C-alpha positions in Angstrom: 29.1 -22.2 18.2 25.9 -20.0 18.4 28.1 -16.7 17.0 28.9 -18.9 14.1 25.8 -20.0 13.4 24.0 -16.6 13.6 26.5 -14.7 11.6 25.5 -17.1 8.4 22.9 -14.6 6.6 20.8 -15.5 4.1 21.5 -15.3 0.4 18.7 -12.5 0.3 20.4 -10.4 2.7 23.8 -10.5 0.5 22.9 -8.0 -1.4 25.7 -5.7 -2.7 25.3 -4.0 -5.7 22.4 -2.0 -6.9 21.6 -0.9 -10.5 20.9 2.7 -11.2 21.2 5.2 -14.5 24.0 5.5 -16.4 24.9 9.0 -17.6 25.4 8.0 -21.6 24.2 10.1 -24.8 21.7 10.2 -27.6 23.5 7.8 -30.6 22.0 10.1 -33.5 23.1 13.5 -32.1 26.5 12.1 -31.6 26.1 10.8 -35.5 25.6 14.8 -36.4 28.5 15.6 -34.5 30.6 12.7 -36.2 29.4 14.3 -39.5 30.6 17.9 -38.6 33.8 16.1 -37.4 34.1 14.5 -41.5 33.0 18.0 -42.6 36.5 19.5 -41.0 38.2 16.8 -42.7 37.3 17.9 -46.2 37.4 21.0 -45.5 40.4 20.8 -44.0 41.8 18.5 -47.1 40.8 21.2 -49.5 42.7 24.0 -47.8 45.8 22.0 -47.6 46.4 22.1 -51.1 46.3 25.7 -51.0 48.2 26.3 -47.7 49.4 24.2 -44.5 46.9 26.4 -42.6 44.4 23.3 -43.2 46.4 20.6 -41.4 45.4 21.3 -37.9 41.4 21.6 -39.5 42.5 18.0 -41.1 44.2 17.1 -37.4 41.2 17.9 -35.4 38.8 16.4 -37.2 40.2 12.8 -38.2 41.0 13.1 -34.0 36.9 13.7 -33.9 35.8 10.9 -36.1 37.6 8.6 -34.4 37.1 9.4 -31.0 32.6 9.5 -31.9 33.3 6.7 -33.2 34.7 4.4 -30.6 31.8 5.4 -28.3 28.4 4.2 -30.4 26.7 0.9 -29.5 23.0 -0.1 -30.0 20.7 -1.5 -27.5 17.5 -3.8 -28.8 14.0 -3.8 -26.6 14.6 -5.4 -23.4 18.4 -5.2 -23.3 20.4 -3.2 -21.5 24.4 -2.4 -20.9 26.0 -1.9 -17.6 28.4 0.7 -17.7 32.0 0.5 -16.5 35.1 2.8 -15.8 38.3 1.2 -15.0 36.3 -1.8 -13.2 34.0 0.9 -11.4 30.0 0.4 -11.9 28.9 3.5 -13.3 25.2 3.0 -14.2 23.0 1.1 -16.5 21.7 2.3 -19.9 18.0 0.6 -20.7 17.0 2.7 -23.8 16.5 0.9 -27.1 18.6 2.5 -30.5 21.6 4.0 -31.3 23.8 5.1 -27.8 27.1 6.6 -27.1 29.3 6.4 -23.6 32.5 8.0 -23.6 35.4 6.2 -25.3 37.3 5.3 -21.6 34.1 3.5 -20.5 33.4 -0.3 -21.2 30.0 -1.6 -21.1 28.3 -5.2 -20.9 25.1 -6.3 -22.4 22.5 -8.2 -20.8 19.2 -9.3 -22.1 16.1 -8.3 -20.0 13.7 -10.8 -21.9 11.7 -13.7 -20.2 13.6 -16.4 -20.4 11.9 -20.0 -20.0 14.4 -23.1 -18.6 13.0 -26.6 -18.1 15.4 -28.5 -15.0 16.7 -32.0 -15.0 14.5 -34.6 -13.5 15.5 -35.3 -10.1 15.0 -37.7 -7.2 14.0 -36.7 -4.3 12.5 -38.7 -1.0 9.3 -37.1 -0.2 7.8 -36.0 3.4 7.1 -40.1 3.8 10.3 -40.8 2.4 9.4 -42.7 -0.7 11.6 -41.7 -3.7 10.2 -39.7 -6.4 11.1 -37.8 -9.4 10.7 -34.4 -10.2 11.2 -31.6 -12.4 9.9 -28.0 -13.1 9.9 -25.1 -15.8 11.1 -21.8 -14.8 10.3 -18.6 -16.5 12.5 -15.9 -15.3 14.1 -12.6 -16.0 16.9 -10.2 -14.8 15.3 -6.7 -13.1 18.7 -5.4 -11.4 21.5 -6.1 -14.1 24.5 -4.8 -11.6 23.3 -7.7 -9.5 23.2 -9.8 -11.9 26.4 -9.3 -13.1 28.6 -8.4 -10.4 26.9 -10.2 -7.2 27.0 -13.9 -8.9 29.9 -15.4 -11.0 27.5 -16.2 -13.6 23.7 -15.6 -12.7 22.8 -18.6 -15.6 24.7 -21.7 -13.7 23.6 -19.6 -10.3 19.7 -20.0 -11.3 20.1 -23.4 -12.4 21.8 -24.5 -9.0 19.0 -22.6 -6.8 16.4 -24.3 -9.1 17.6 -27.8 -8.2 18.0 -26.5 -4.4 14.3 -25.3 -4.4 12.9 -28.1 -6.0 14.3 -30.5 -3.2 13.4 -28.4 -0.3 9.4 -28.6 -1.8 9.5 -32.0 -3.1 10.7 -33.1 1.0 8.0 -30.7 2.4 5.2 -32.7 1.1 3.9 -36.1 0.2 3.5 -37.2 -3.1 -0.2 -38.0 -2.7 -2.9 -38.7 -0.2 -5.4 -41.3 -1.1 -7.8 -39.2 1.5 -7.1 -36.1 0.6 -6.8 -34.6 4.1 -3.1 -32.6 3.5 -1.6 -30.7 0.5 0.4 -33.3 -1.5 2.3 -32.7 -4.5 0.7 -34.6 -6.8 -3.0 -33.1 -5.6 -2.5 -29.7 -5.2 -0.4 -28.5 -8.1 -1.2 -24.9 -8.0 -0.3 -24.7 -4.2 3.2 -26.3 -4.5 4.0 -24.2 -7.8 3.1 -20.9 -6.2 5.7 -22.4 -2.9 8.3 -23.1 -5.4 8.3 -19.6 -7.0 8.4 -18.1 -3.9 11.1 -20.2 -2.8 12.9 -19.5 -5.4 12.6 -16.0 -5.8 14.0 -16.0 -2.4 16.6 -17.9 -3.5 17.4 -16.0 -6.8 17.2 -12.3 -5.1 20.9 -11.5 -4.6 21.1 -12.3 -8.7 18.6 -9.7 -9.6 16.7 -12.0 -10.9 12.8 -12.3 -11.0 10.7 -15.4 -11.1 7.6 -15.2 -13.2 6.2 -18.6 -12.9 6.9 -22.0 -11.9 5.2 -25.4 -12.8 5.9 -28.9 -12.1 6.2 -30.8 -15.8 7.4 -34.1 -14.5 6.4 -36.1 -10.8 6.1 -40.0 -10.4 7.7 -42.2 -8.3 10.9 -43.6 -8.5 11.1 -46.9 -11.0 12.3 -48.8 -8.1 9.0 -48.2 -6.0 7.0 -47.5 -8.9 4.9 -51.0 -9.0 5.4 -51.2 -5.6 3.3 -47.8 -4.8 0.6 -48.4 -7.7 -0.5 -51.6 -5.6 -0.6 -49.7 -2.6 -2.7 -46.8 -4.4 -5.2 -49.4 -6.0 -5.3 -51.0 -2.6 -5.9 -47.8 -1.0 -8.9 -47.3 -3.4 -10.3 -50.5 -2.9 -10.8 -50.3 0.7 -11.9 -46.5 0.2 -14.6 -47.2 -2.3 -15.7 -50.4 0.2 -16.0 -48.0 3.0 -18.4 -45.7 1.0 -20.3 -49.1 0.1 -20.9 -50.3 3.5 -21.8 -46.8 4.6 -24.4 -46.5 1.8 -25.7 -49.7 2.6 -26.3 -49.4 6.1 -28.5 -46.4 5.4 -30.5 -48.1 2.5 -31.1 -50.8 5.1 -32.2 -48.6 7.8 -34.5 -46.5 5.7 -35.8 -50.2 4.2 -36.6 -51.2 7.7 -38.3 -48.1 9.0 -40.1 -47.9 5.8 -41.9 -51.3 6.1 -42.5 -50.7 10.0 -44.2 -47.5 9.2 -46.5 -48.6 6.4 -47.2 -52.0 8.5 -46.0 -54.0 5.1 -45.3 -56.9 7.6 -44.2 -57.6 11.0 -40.7 -58.5 11.6 -39.6 -60.0 14.8 -35.6 -60.2 15.9 -34.9 -63.4 13.7 -36.7 -62.0 10.7 -35.3 -58.8 11.1 -31.8 -59.9 11.5 -32.5 -62.4 8.3 -33.6 -59.4 6.2 -31.1 -57.1 7.3 -28.5 -60.1 6.2 -29.8 -60.2 2.7 -29.4 -56.5 2.1 -26.2 -56.3 3.1 -24.7 -59.2 1.0 -27.4 -57.9 -2.0 -26.1 -54.5 -1.3 -22.3 -54.8 -0.8 -21.4 -58.1 -3.0 -19.2 -56.9 -5.8 -21.0 -59.8 -8.2 -24.4 -60.3 -8.6 -26.7 -62.0 -6.4 -28.6 -65.2 -7.2 -32.3 -64.9 -5.3 -33.1 -68.2 -3.5 -37.0 -68.5 -2.9 -37.8 -70.1 0.3 -41.0 -72.2 0.1 -40.8 -73.1 3.9 -40.7 -70.8 6.9 -37.8 -69.7 9.4 -39.3 -71.6 12.3 -39.5 -75.4 12.7 
């Protein structure tokens, strides 16, 4: 059982094909050679009118024109062509412009430009088990054409599947939010989460010869079935946190007031009057409504 488990390699260890330069030729040089072959046809045709000696030259020129014409192909900037010989990979040509390869070689063009893709919204359970909706934008490119074409069946579909898998992994690793800001969360640490998502996705698509330049969360929200409940929870947590800060501040203010009254001998307060003043100050400072002053015309003592 252990041997079966340990024998399952990670995707990054499945690299079988690596890109290497192909042996192709400058197309403009071959175009010049084709013009020479055309000249041979013209000269041979002219000689046929006088004698049959021009026939071999005409045939040779026609063969060369056909042979050279088959080998031409064009590459745009940031475009590559993988060269095959009867199914065997012979290298990749990344030189832009007019190119030429032997006619018995076939080619498969691959764009190495930067691509931009936005994933669908996925429903995932976060670290605390709350269902959330999450989506991401991914900037990627092909860096190894051989791997992209021959190590996976379709590198575009492969990328989409791995984006979904990476999003589910990262979404389940962190909580949606933390009111106390004591842990990394999806909502509060977008840069950290995005970088980890990029690293996770890069590890998954390396086998396909793809490079992930950037990942950003484009959508993050609680699932509709719990959105209202979680909103009320967030509001309650916010109220509790605010009240805690108000109480801490009020206690500090009351302590300062009593200390200053005592140091400046403004009034002598016994324990009962001190308790009454503390009570009144705490009510004034902690109340969420305007307080109404009460003028005491008598005394605290009978």
